[in-house]
N, C-alpha and C positions, 0 to 999 in steps of 0.2 A: 438253532442252538444257542446257548448263551455262550457269551465269551469263552473260547477254548481255553484261554489262561484261567479264568475264573473255575471253569469245571475241572481243570487239571489240579488246581490248588485244593478244590474240595476233595478228590479222590485222594491225592496225596495225603491229606489230613487223615482220611479214613484209612488208609493203608499204613502210616506209621503211628496211628493210635491204638488204643486198647480195645477196640470194637470187635464187629464180626470178621472172621477171618477171610470171607468172600465178599468182594464187591461186583455186583452183576450190572453190567452197562447194557442199556437197550435203546433202540431207536431205529427209524426207518433206513432204507438204503440211502446211502449219500450224504447222512447227516453228520458224518464225521468220527465214526467210532475208531476206524484204524488209525486216523490221524491222532486221535486221543491217546489211543495205547502207545504210538510212537514218542509222543511228547513225554508221556509218563516213564517210558523207558530211559530217555534222555536224561529227565531229571533225577530218577533215581539212581541211575548209574554214576551221574555226576556227583551224588551225595555219598557214593561209595557203597551202595548196596547191589548185591548180586542179583541180576534179572535175567530170565529166560522168557522167551516168546515163541508161542506155537499157533499156527494158523490152521485150521480145519478145512479141507476141500469140500466140494459139493458130494463126492463119493463116500464121505465119512472118513477119508484118510487124514494124515498128518502132514504139514508143510512146516517144519521147524524154521523160524526165522533167527533164532539164536541157539545156543547150546540148549539140550534137551534138559528137562526138569528132573533132578535127581530126587529119589524118594527121601523125603526128609525125616530124619530120625532125631534130630535135634532142633532146638530153638535157634536156628542161625540167621534169622531175619531175611531169608531169600523172599522173592516175589516172582510169581509166574503169571505171565499175561497170555491169556488164551482169546483168540480171535476167531469171528465167524463161528460161533458155538452152536448157530442153529443147524450146522451141518453134523453134530456129534451124534454118533450111532448110540444104542442102548447100552452097550458095553462101556463106551467112554464115558457116559452119563454117570453110569453107576460107579466107575472108578474116581470120577470126580468128586460124586457125593461123599465117598470114603475118604478122599484125600482132604476134603473141607473139614469133616468131623475130626480128623488126625490132627489139623492144624489149630483146632480151638485151644486156646490158651497158651498158643505159641506166638513168636513175633513175625512168623512167615505169612505171607499173603497169597491170595488168588485174585486176579481182576479178570473177568470174562466179559466178552462183547458179543451181543446178540443182535441180530438183524431182525426187525419185526416188519409185518406179521410172520409168524413161525408156522411152518408146514407141520401138520399133525401136532399142533400145540399141546393139546391135552396129555398126549402120550410122552412128548419130549420133555415138557416142563414139570412133570409131577414131581420129580427129584428136587428141582428148585424150590417148588412151593412147599415141600416138606422142610427144606433148609431154612427158609424163610420163616417158617413157623416155629423153628426152634431158636431164631435169632442168630442164625449163622450166616446169614447172606443180608448185605446192606444194598437195596436197589438204587440205580441212579438211571434215570431217563433222559436222554437227550432228545430235546425238542427242536422242531424246525425253527428258524428264525422267524420273528415278527417282521411286519412291514418296516417298521422303524428301526429294526436291527441290522438290515442288509446294507445301510449306507455305508458303513465301515468297509465290509468285502468288496463292494462296487468301487469305493475310492481306491482301494488297494489295487484292483484290477484295471481300471482306467485312469487313475490318476486324476479324477474329476469327480465332484460331487454330484449324485443324480438328481434330476428334477423329480418333484413329487410324482408326476405322470410316468416317468420312466421307473422310478422306485416301485411304485405299486404294479406297473405292469410285469416287472421282473418277478416281483413276489406272486403274482397272479400264475405265471408260467412256471415257477419254480416251487411254489407253496413253501418256500422258505427252506427247502433243503439244499444245503450249501454245493453239493456236486451239481445238483440240477441247475441251481443259479448261476455257475459257471457255464453250464451248457445253454441256459437261456441268454446269458451274456453272448456267447459265441454265436447263437442263432441270430440274434439282434444285429450285431456288429456285421455278420455276414450279408445281412440283408440291407445294410446301410441304413438301418433304423435308428442308430445312435449317432449324434454328432455333439461335439464339444466346443462349446465357446467360453472363454475366460474361465476355465476349469471348472465349467459346469456341464453335465452330460445331458442332453435332451432326447426325447423320443420323437421320431420323425417319421413318415410315411416311408416305407421300405418295399423292397421286392422279395418275392419267395425264391429261395435258393435252398439246395440240399443241404442237409445237415445230418451228420453221422449219428444214428440212433444206437441204443443200447445193443451190446453184443447178444444175439439170440441165436439158436439153431435154426435152419432153414424151415422146419416145419413151425416153430412157434414165431418167427419172424412173419411169415405169412398170414398166420392168425391175427397177430398184433397190428400188421399193417391194415388188415380190413377192419379190426376192432376200432383203430385210430379214426376211421371215417364213419363207423356205424354205431360206436358207444352211444350216441344220444337217443338211439332208438330203444334202449333199456333191454327187456326180456326179449324182445323180437331178434336182438342182435346174433345170437348162437346159431338160430337156424338160417338166417340170411348168410352167415359167414360160411356154414356147411354147404348152403347151395351154390355160393360163389366159387368156393374151393372145390367143389365136388368131393367132399370129404363126410365121412360118417359123422353124424351129430353127436355120438359117443365120444368120437375122437376129438372133435371141436371144444366139447366141454371140458374133457380132461385137459387140453391145451389152456383153455382159458383159466381152469382152477390152478394149473401150475404157474401162470402169470400172476394170478390173484396171489398165490403163496409166495411168489418171488417179489411182491410189492410192486409190480407194475401195473396191475388193475387193482381196483376195489369194488366190492360188490354189496351193495345196500339194497335198496328198493330196485335199483337198475345197475348198469356198470358204468364205471367212470375210470379215467387214468388217474393213478395216485398223483403222479406229478405231469401237469398238462404240456409241459415242454417235450416230454417223450413223444406225446400224440403229434405235436407239430413236427418233429423230427422224423417220425414214421410216415406222416404225410407226404412230407418233402422227398421222401425217397421212392415214392409210387412212379411210376411211369404215367404219361398221359391217358393211354387206353385204360390202364388198369384204374386210374382215378376215376375216369368216366363211367367204367362199369360199375364199379362200387357205389357211385353216386346215383346211377341209374336204377340200381336194386333199392337203394334207399327211398328213392322217389316213388318208385312203383309201390313199396310196401305202404308207404304213407297215404298214397292216393286211393289204394283198394281197402285201406282200413285195417291190414295186418300188423301195422306199427304205429305208434303214437310218440310224440316228442313234446316237451315243454320248452325247448330251446327256441327263441324267437325267430331267427333268421336261418335256421338250420335247413328246412325245406327249400327255400329260395336258393341258398347258397349250393345245395345239391343239384337243384335243377339247372343253375348256370355251369356246373361243372359237367353235368351229364349231356347236355347238348342234344344232338339229334337222335340220341340212343332212346329218347323217350318221345311221346307225342308232341311234335313241334309246336301245334296251335295251342295246345294247352299250356305248355311251357311259357310260350310267349306271352300269353295273357297274364299267366300268374306273375310273371318277372315285372311285366310293366304295372300291373297293381300294386305288386309289394313296393316296388320303387317309388310309387307316388305317395306312399305314407311312411317313408324312411325319415327318421329324425335328421337334424342338420349335422350330428357328428357321426352320421353313417355315409358320407359320400363317397368315401373309397369303396365300401361295399355296393353301394348303389351304381357307380361307374362299372363294377366288375360285372353286376347283373345286366345291365343295359348292353355292355359289350358281348355278351352271351346272346342277348335278344336279337342283337342285328344280325347274327349269323343264323337265326331262327325264322327270319321274316322270309315270306313266300313270293312276294312281289315287289315290283321296283317302287312303286309309290309308297308301300308300307315300310321298305328298306329307308328310303329317304327320310321319312318322319321319324323312324327310331334311330337312325344314324344322327341326326340332328339332335334328338333328345340326349343320346350317349355323349355327344360332343359337348354339349351344355353342362352335363354332369361333370366330364373331365374338367373342363374350364372352372367350374366351382370347387373342384377339389384340387386344384393346382397342378393337374397333370398336364403340362404343357406339350409334351410329346404327342399324347394320344389326342388332345384338343386341336392341335395343328393338323394332325394326319386327318382328323375326322372333318375338318373344314376343307382341306384339299379336297377330299373324297367328294363332299357336297357342292362345292363349287365347280368341280371339274367333271363329274359324273351325273349330278342330279340339277344342274341349273333350272331345267324346265319344270322341276318339282317344287322349288322354292318360291314362297311368297316374297314380296319386297321386304316385309318385315323379317323373314327368316333368312333372306340373302344378306341383310345388313348385320343380324345376328352373327351369322358365320363370318363375314368379314371382320367385325369388331373383334370377335374370340380370337381369330386368326392373328390380327395385329397384337393383341395383347399376348399371345403365346410366343410369337417372335421375339417380342421385346423381353419377356420372362426367361426366355430360353437364350438370350444373347445374340440374336441373328439381326445385327443392325443393319447389314447389307440390304437384306430383303426389305426391312423396315424402312430403309432410305429410298428403296424403289417405289414403294407404296406411297410414300411421302409426296411423290411428284404427280400424284393424282393421274395415274394411267387410266385409260377408259374404261377397263374392266373392274375399277374400284371406285366406290361412291366417294363424295366430298367429305362426308363425315368420317370415313374410314381413314382416307388421308390425313385430315385435322387430327384424328387420334394418333395416328403414326408420327406426325410432327410433334404432336405434345409429348409423346413417350420418348422421343429422341431430345426432348427438353428445348424444342424450337417453336415456344409458345406464341411468339410475336408473328411468326410465318402461320401457325395455325389460325391465329384470330384474323390474319389478313385473308386467308383462303376462305374462312367461313363468311367473311364480309362480302368479298368479291364474288363469290358464287355461292348464292342462297337456295340452289336447289334442294339442299338437305331439308329444307323445311317441308317440302311436298313430296320427296321421294317415298318416304314412309314413316310411319309412327315412330319406331325405333331409331331412324336416322334424325328425325325432329328432335327426338330426346336427347340423344348423343351429341348433336350439334348445338343445341342449347347449353347442354351441361359443360361441355369443353370450350364453347365460346365464352361462357361466363367466367370459367375458370382463368382463361387465357388473359382476359381483361383484368381479371382481379390481381393475378400474379406481376401484371405490368403496372399495378397501383391504381387502375379504375375499378372501384368497387360497387358502383351503382347497378349494374346489371345483375351482378351477384346477389346483392342485397335485395333486390325486387325479386329475383327468384326464389329467395329464400323466404321472403314474406308471403308471396303468393303460391304457396305450395299446392294449394287446390287446383292449380293449373298445370301442375307438371303432368306430362305425357306420360300414358300407361301407369298412372298413379295407382289404379285398381288392380293392377298386376303384381302380385306378392314381390316377386323376383326383382322387376323393374323399380318398385316403390322402394325396396330395400337397398338397391344398388345407388339410388338418387340420395337417401337419407345418408347412407355411409359416405358417399362422395362430400355432400355438403358439411356433414360432421367433421370429416378430415381437413377440409379447408379451414374451418373455424379453428381447430387445433393447430394447424399450421401458423395461423395468424396469431396465436396465443390466446383465444377467445374461449376459454374454458367454460364459462357461465353459459355463453350462448350456445355452445355445443351441448352441454347438458340439459338446456332447455328444450333444444330439438329434439333430443333423445325422448326426453320426458313427454312433450307434446305429441310426438308420433308413436309413444308407446313401443320404443324400440329398446331392446335389452342391450347393455353394454357388451355382453357376451357375444353379441352379433357383429361386433366391430372386429376388424384385424388387431394382431398383436402389437403393430406399430401404433396403431391409434390408442390402445388401452395402455401401452407404455406412456405415450404424451400425457393422457388423462392422469395417470398415476403420478408422474413428475410433478405435474402441475399443483396436484392436491397434497404435495409433500409426502408421498409414499414411495421413497428410493428404491427399497429393496423389490418391490412390484414393478415399478418402473423398469428397472434393470433386468427384471427376470423376463418381462415381456419382450424386452428389446433382444435379449439372448435368445428367446424362443423364436423371433421373428427372423433372426440371422439363421438359427439352426435349420429352420424349416425352409428351405430354399424353394419350396412349391409355393411361390408366392400367389395369392389370389387376387384376380382383378387388376384395375389401375391403382396401384398402391402409390398416390400422390404424397403420402404422409412419411414415407421411409426416410428421406433425407432429414426431415424435421426432427424425426423420432431420435435419429443419431445425434443430431445436435442437442437436444434436451437430455439425452442420456449420457452423453460424454461430458456436459456439464456437470450432471449428477455425479458422475465417477471421479470427477477432477476434484469437487469439493470434498470427496472422502478420501483423496490421495491415490485413487487406483489409476496410474497412468497408462500401465501397460494393459489394462483392461479397455481403457478409452482408445488406445493406439489400435487394438486388435479390432475393436468395434469399427473403427474408421476404415482400416484396411479391408474389411469384409464389406462395409458399405461402398467402397469405391469399385469393388469388384462387380458389383450388380448394376453400375450405371443407371443410379436413380433420377428420376425427375427432380427438378430444384435442386441440381447438385451444387449450385452455389452456396447452400446451407452448410455442406460438408467443408468448405473453404472457411466458414466461420467457426465452426467446430474444431478445425486443425488450429487455426489461430488462437483459440481460447487454450489448447495444449501448450502452445508456444509461450503464450501469456503466464501459464502457471509455471513454466520452467524458466521465466525471466528473458525468454528470446523476443524481446519486445518488436525489434525491427522487423524480423521474419513475420511476427503477428501483423503488424501494420500492413505489409505487403500483401498478405492473404486477405485481410479485411478490405483493403481497397480494390483488389480483385473482385472481391464478393458483391462490390456495389456497382459494378460496371454493366450489369445486364438487368435482370428482373428486379422488381421493387421489393417482393414480398422477403421478409426477412432482414433487410438491409437496416431497419432501425437498430436492429442488435449490433451490426457491424459498426454503424454511425456511433452508437453509443460507446462501443468498446474503443473505437477510434479516438474519440474525445478523451477517454479516459486515459489512454496512452499519452495523447498529448499534453494533458494536464500534469501527468506525472513526470514530464519532462519540461513542464512550465512553458509548453509552447500553445499558448492561449490563442494565436492565429489560426493554428491548424483546428484547435478545438471549436473555433468559431466557425470554420467551414463544415465541420460535423453538424454543428447545430443548424446552420443554413439548409443543409440537406433534410434533416429531420423536420424542419418546419415546412418545407415544400411537402414532404412525404405525409405530414399530419394533414395539410390542407387536402390533398388527394385521396388519402385512406386513413380517416381518423379512428382507427381502431384502438382499443384500450392500451395495448403493448406499445404502439407508436406514441400515444400521448404520454404515456408513463416515460419513455425514453427522452421525449423532448423536454418535460418538466425536469427530468434528472439532469440533463446537460445544462439547461437553463440555470438551475440551481447551483450545480457544481462552478459555472461560471461567474455566479454572483449576479446573475439577472433577475432572479426571483428567490424567495424564502423556499425551504425545503419541504414546506408544510403540504404543499398542493401535491407533490410527488409522493410523499409518504402517505396522505391520504388515499391517494389513487392506487398505490401498491397494497395497503390493506384491504381496500375495497374489493381488488381483484383476487383476495385469497389465494395467492400463490407463493407459498413459504420461501422458496429459493429465490425468487423474483424480489420479495420483500428485503431478504437479507442482502443481497447485492445492492440494491438501491440505498438502504440505510447505511451500509458501510461506506459507500462512495460519497454520500451526502456528509457524513461526519469526517471523512478523510479531507473533504474540501471546505470544511467549515460551514456547511450550509444547513446544518440542523444541531439540536442538543445532543452532546454525545451520550447523554443518559438512555438514548435509544438503543444503545449497543447492548445493554443489558437484556433487552427483549429479544434482539437479534440472536444474541448468544444462546438464549434459551431455545429458539427457533431451529438454530443450526445443530444443537444437540438431538433434537427430534428427528433430523435428516440424516443422522450418523456422518456429519461433515466434518471430520476431524481436522483435515488440512485447513478448511476455511475457519474453523473455531480457534485453530492455532493463531493463524494471521489475524484474526479478531481481536485475540488476547493481547497481542503486541498493541494494536491501535487503542485498546482499553487502557492498557498501562499508560501510553503517551498522554491520555486524557484524564487520567486520574480515576478511573471507573473500576470499582471493585468486581472482581472476577468471581462469580458465583462458584460454590463448590469447595473453595479452599485449597490450599497449596498441594495437599496430597492428591486430590483428584486430578489437578492440572498436572502434576509430575507423571501420574500413572497414565494419562492420556497422550501427554507428550511422547512417551517412551513407547506407547502402542503404536502412535503415528509413525515415528521412527523405525520401528520393526516392520511395520507395513510398507514404508516407501523402500527401505532397504531390501525387502523381499521383492518388490517391484523390479528390481534390476537397475535402478538409478545409480549412476555414479556418484562419487562424493562430490563433485562439482555441481551436478544437477540437483543432489540432496540439498545442498547449501543454497542454491537459487529457490528450490521449492518451499524450503522453510526460512527464507529470508534471514539467512545468518552466514556465517564464515564456514569455510572450508574446514579450517582447524577446529572449529566448535563441533562441527559434524563428526569429525573423527575420534574427538574425544568422547562424544555421546555414544558413538557405535562401540567404543572399546568398552566402555562401561556397560552397555546393553549386553554385549556377548559375555561379558564376566559374569553378570548378575544372573542370566537366564541359563548359561552352560552351553549354548549353541555356538557351533564353531564356524559356521558359514552363513551367507545370506540364502543359500538354498535350503539349509536346515530351517531357517526362519520362515522362509515362503512355504515349506512342506508343513510346518506345525501351524501355520496360519490357515492352511488349505484344510487340515484335518480338524481344526477347532481345538487343538491341544496347546496352542499358545496361550500362556497365562502372564497378563501383565503384573 
């Protein structure tokens, strides 16, 4: 439906104008007809017009909402609002037709609201068609919301902007009908399938829960529940329902027709639910046996050819639901065959099929094989509870049925599930390398606990992992190389990356993909965007196969801030983290840097809080991110303490910390402290000469006057990472290491990054160096005001605002006063709400 205010205004114009005496509003159930009439009544009454409202009931009776309509004999400007006119009987319709004719030429009006489709439409609407033909009725059809139009109602309901995926899912469930939209929201919220991060709502995996369906009589409800399961079978559905409910076929068809006339079902070439969420609600109300029985009937009909369906996963879904009520051998074969060809975006469905398949197995060896397959699918789907339960079952009940490779698979999945579900105590026990766990599994446990040095030591001292199994050899080499890399020894990692043809299990798609993802993640953690992209290209590996954390880092490095933040939010929202996500902390660091450049402090803090809760690997990178928040707010001493702490363990990422420490020291004119940071960078560059380490070494050298800034700028441009270039150029100019004219280029770069706060600080530096600011004064004033509004809406105190904007508190107070006066907003909360809704205009 179009915005209710717009439709109300349109009907008000028709009612108060000199046109037809009757306005007839139509639309499907839940589209908002009653709400519209209520809004009209309020507006007309407020304008001093006399309004009467009457609602018809299903038996054709009247339910007056206000004073009844007096027979108009004079032109008195009254308005009659009639709701649910689809229930009007013949006599009432005839009276209405006569009334409309009498009102022609007067200022009195009638507004009728009819739910479509209408039962016995030809007979009931004949009078309406006659009136329309005579120009006495103005039709207004309320249409469901388009996908792009549901954002507003969702923001109002959730206080958060929906992601595209969530918006599209809600539209799919509700078909844009407002009442059904709220039902769909209730369904997804009850399932835990909506999570909010930084005032953005994301769709995540949920669990099936009951949801109250539409109010129906017991007879209609029974048929509707069966139809919810069976409607994809088209014309075969009515006879199947009759058989299941032991009901006369004529009675079943009559109830289905009533449901169709009531707008619950639609009948074209087959049957479908007008609003899909109603079917989901009805299925959720079914008991376990009832659901299995309906599913068994559907499978049987499809197997014997008495029914057909075009829905791609319908048969396998029903087989999984029916369980042992159908032929278990055929069911097991079909579930396994179907799971083998599922696309990557259907892992949740595949795990559900394989869980059912486990229960259909008939002997112990078969159950062991299917349980392992189901456990792997749960692992890929991020279902930590089920994958852990599966591995425990395998290792405790079927150890004699597992090959060495399968046993290692089960152990590594268990270790991953323990970490991702937060069970650090059990993880710590496995890290001690007990007899029943492999060396590779214990090394992985140590790594997940961020004890990388111990993992490297264990793998070096006990190299039995090389011969235990092919999977052990793969995992041992992978984690051994990473452990050395994070410690600043990159030779082994580099050799493994170069000699990819020697990777163990390279021909097995899943293991090959895991290794590609792991190496690409490591390169992104190091800041090696070009090398990561080349790896993906050389291996013909799509970026969509990466986790959200890796895609976020890639987007940040490419200068795509909105995508970087969105992928980071998605990663945080979807707590079913997949596999060994070694890039999580690095993603948080890069995203926090993006958010701070935009002035989004609360979002940066929220992201860091969420990160700490997951106990990620390489957690010292979060300390660097926290320090950057402190630096942006002028808390330089606290920032320095955090940065020093971040340099006391692993080497990876410490080039960022040392460069920031050098910058803090130089701002205080402490060249000795800056020199210590440079010495650390020199040592790091000798051991791990990655592009980012070299960039930071050249940056600090130039800032200390040890070399010109040209080498640093050349390397920054060569790396093609816009945010990195902007930071380096600003610092070089600040310390007199390069021509200030480079700031013009940087200013434009920051504009493409939506980096309002960074641009504001750069303007101050440009003025000090006599550089003309592009865009002119008017653009600068508008951007400054927008930034102030954003920061005020972030909840910063006046003191924090002053530090963030590098100005005085008095100046901030004056600018805020002017902002509130000009915009009309009365509080920071109103500002924040306007910014969230997109209604703030600078």
